[in-house]
N, C-alpha and C positions, 0 to 999 in steps of 0.2 A: 435666830439660829441661821448660820450661813449654809447655803447649799453649794456644793462644788460639782461642776460638770465633769463626769468621768470620760476620758478619751480611751482610745484603744491602747492596749499595752503593746510593747514590742513583740511579745510572743504571739499575740493575736494578729498583728500586722504580718508577721512572718508566715503564720499559717495561711492567711489569705493569699499572700504572694505565692506560696508553694502550690496552693490549689489552682490559682490562675495559670501558673507555669505548667502544671499537669494538663489543664484543659487545652492550652495552646499547643503543647507538645502532642497531645492526642489528635488535634485537628490537623497539624502539620504532618504527623505520621500517617494519618488517614489519607491525606492528599497524595502523599508519596506512594502509598500502597495502591491507590487507584491508578496513578500514572504508570507504576510498574506493571500492573495488570493489563493496561491498555497497550503498553509496549510489547509485552509477551504475546498478547493476542494478535497483534499485527505481524510479529515475527513468525508466530506459529502458522498463520494463514499463508504467508509468503513461502515458508519452508514446505508446507503441505502441497502447495501448487507446483513448486519446483520439483519435488519428489515425484509427483504424478506425471509431470512433463517428461522427466528422464526415464521413469518406468515405462511410459507409453513408447518412447523412442527405443528403449531396449527390447520391448516385446515385438513391435511391428516394424522396426528398422525404418521408421518414418516419423514425421512430426504430427502431433494432433492438430486438426484444423487443415493441415496441408495434405493429409493422407489420401492418396488417390485410389486406394482399395478399401476404404471404410465401408462401402455398401456391401461388400462381399464378406468382410472379416469381423465386423462389429454389428451387434444386434441393437438397433435403435427402436425396437418395438414394432408397432403396426406399420410404420413407414420406414423404408430403407434409409440408412444413413446417407447424407450427402457426402460426396467426395471433394477433397481439395484438388489442386492442380498438380501436386507432387513435385514442385520445383525446389523443395527444401527451404521454403520461406513462408512463414505465417503472415499473410499480408492483408491489409485492408485495400480494396480496389484490385484484388487479384484477377488475373485473366482466367477464363474457364467458366464452368457452370455456376460457380460460387464466387461472388465478389468479396464477401466479408469472411475470410478465413479466421480473422481475429474473434469473430462470434462463433464460428463453427468449432473452434478449438474446445470450448466448454462442453458442447454436445458430445464430441469424441471422447473427452476425458471421463465424463460421467457415464456414458453408455458402455465404455470399456471397463468400468469399475475402478478407475484410478482416483476418482473424486466422489465424495458423497453428494447427493442431490440429483436433480434431473433438470436439464436445461434443453428446452426445445429450440432448435435452430431457427433464426429469422435472419434472412439475408439483408439486414439493414443496419448493422452495427449494434452496439450495446442496447438492449432493452431488458425489462425485468425478467421476462421468461427465458432469456437466452444467456444472461451474463451474471456472475456473482458480484456481490458488493463488498466493500470493506466495512469495518465496524462503524463508519461514519456515513453510511448509505450512499457512497459514491461507487460507480462501476469500476471494476478492475479492467486491466488491458494487458493481453499477452500477444505480442506480435513482433515482427521484424521491421524496425524503423529507427529513426534517430531523434525521437522526440524526448531528449533527455540531455543532461549535462550543460556545459557553458554556452553551447551554440546549437540549441534545438533546431531541427529541420534544416541543418546546414549541409555540408558535403555528403554525398551518398556513400562515400567510403567509411563514414562513421556508423553506418547502420549495423545493428545487432539485434538478436532476439533479446527481449527484455520483458520483465513482468512489472507493470506499474501498480503502485499502491492504490491509485485512484486519488481524487482530490478530497478536500474538506478534512484533511488530517492536520491537527495542530502542530506547529513547528517544533514545540518541545517534545512531542512524541516522535516525529520524524528524526530529529537530531539524536534522540536517545537510541532509536533503532539503529541509526548509522554508526553510533559509537559502539554498540554491542556486536554488530555483525560485520562492520567494515572499518573505515579509517576516520569516521566522524566528519568528513569534509564533503560538501555538497557537489563539488565538481571533480572529485577524484574517486578512484577505486571502482568497486563493483556495485555500489549503491549510490546513485546520484540523483540530484534534483530533476524533476520532470514537471512540465506545465500541463500534462495531459488532463483533460476533462472531456467527458462525452458531449455530443451535440446538445446544446441547451444548458450545459453546466457552466459554472464559473471557473475559468482556468486559474490555477495558482500562478503567481508572478514571482520572478526572481527578486524584484525590488522589495516585495513583502516578506519573502522567506529567507533571503540571503544577505549577509553583510559583505558586500563586494569590496569594502575599504580595508578589511582586515588583512594583515600581513603575517606570514608570507603568502597565505592562501585565503580565499574567501571562506567564511564559516556560516553556519546556520544562524539566522538573526533571532536571538533569544530575548534581547533587551526590549523589543517591541513585538511581542508574540502575535503571529498571524494564525488564524483558525483555518486557513485554507492553503495548505501546502501539499506536496506530493513528491514521490520519488520513484525510481525504477531500479530493479535488480537486473544487472546485465548478465547474460549467459555467455 
């Protein structure tokens, strides 16, 4: 008596293919949801800090970190708040009693109730106790400088107050944030590439984060994704 090996029927193969398609679709959709959540998280952090900055400015008619009457008008607890020099610029290397107004800014914003948390000022630049971090554990930076755009640290006329995302942000997240809140281009608009990283950190590089050969304007480099990019929101 002959025995015949039975193969899969067309219906069985179709069912298997449908199941595989559903599994792949679920994985891809899950990745998309995770990316979307990370983008929203970064945007929310930036928006919250900018709202706090302008709220402080509206109440005190001065800039956080630069406020020269903080010791009188803000309660920093057991120790009086440190004052900025009041020159209208949040600076690293400021002249006066405080050199690092870019660190003092977080103490002023939280002590005045505009940001959640508590940051103890240290006149030494970003450290864990004095400065918030982005979702990728890199310090943020809010100051008056020109460490952003196509020619960081170039002419002083390019200096602006800006809030940097910090480093270690994947380029696909940065590019999506740029598309959602600005023009999607790393060297244009109010959200631009920044190589900022705190002392000891690894600086993002334009070569790894930006496709400079694209026309008519450079674009974020998505085809070879970098996990260490950053940007700055210009005020």
